[in-house]
C-alpha positions, 0 to 999 in steps of 0.5 A: 825316281818317277820319269817326270823326277828326271825329265823337268829338272833337264827341260830346267836346266836346258831352259838356264842355259840357253837364257845364259846368251838369251839368243836365238842363234846361240849353237845348243852343248848338250852336256848330256851323252848322245844317244841317251834319253837324257840327251834327246830330252835336253834337246827337245828343251832347247828346240822349244825354248828357241821357237818360243823366243822366235814366236816372240820376236815375229811378233814384233809390229814393226818386223820387216814382212821379209825378216817375217817370212824368213822367221816363219818359216824357220818356226816351220822347221823347227816344228818339224824338228819338234815332232821328230824329237818326240817321235823319238822319245817316243820310240825310247819308250817303245823299245823300254816297253815292248816286252811288257805282257799287255792285260786282257782288257788293257786299254790305249792312251789318248795321246803317247807318253812323249807327246806327254812329256812334250806338253810338260817341257812347253809348260816348263817354260811357260813357268819360267816366263811367268815367273820373269813376269812376276820379277819384272823390276818395271812392272806395276803390282798389278801386272805382277800381282795378276802373273803371280796368280798365273803361276800358281795356275801353272804350277798347279798344272805342273804337278797333275801333269806329272803325276798323269805322265808317271802314272801312264808310265806306271801302267804301261809298265804293268800292262794295264795300257799300252801304247802306239806310236803313230808317226806324225803325217803333215801334209803340207810339208810333202811336196807330193801332199801340198796342193801348191808345192806337187803342182809346182812340180 
């Protein structure tokens, strides 16, 4: 079983579990053992799923501005949690492949494995919600047809992205590619690098 064949059903499981209550404040009940890659993949997608719906809520044109600001700050925290999870998953890949002998002429990829997996997690959400639009009882036939075309593209993208991720991991395992883990340096979150924040110190 390839990595994406292992990961994608976990993303679907997290999305399905979230939509049992469809509530951004519902606590996560991760069914996987802490410290496993499965636990991290489930948590990663849960964060993405909650944030997806927060992004929907904050776009309500009638939202109270104070509530919108509270939500915006919650989304910022969620983005940081998401980044932390990606880095943790990359550390898992790094540990898994750290003893691989890198071949002469090996190349580096434009993104790390975990950031590619991050895209797959978001894609799972796009597919779920586009399928939801296709099946909407109150939508017009034209709307459903338009969404079906988009869904077809997303499903093709899932196939291509999954293939690319698995090929990247195969290349790393064979020493044809190597990975580096760069920590994100988001300056606006740092009181020492965001001028609005450090000028208040």
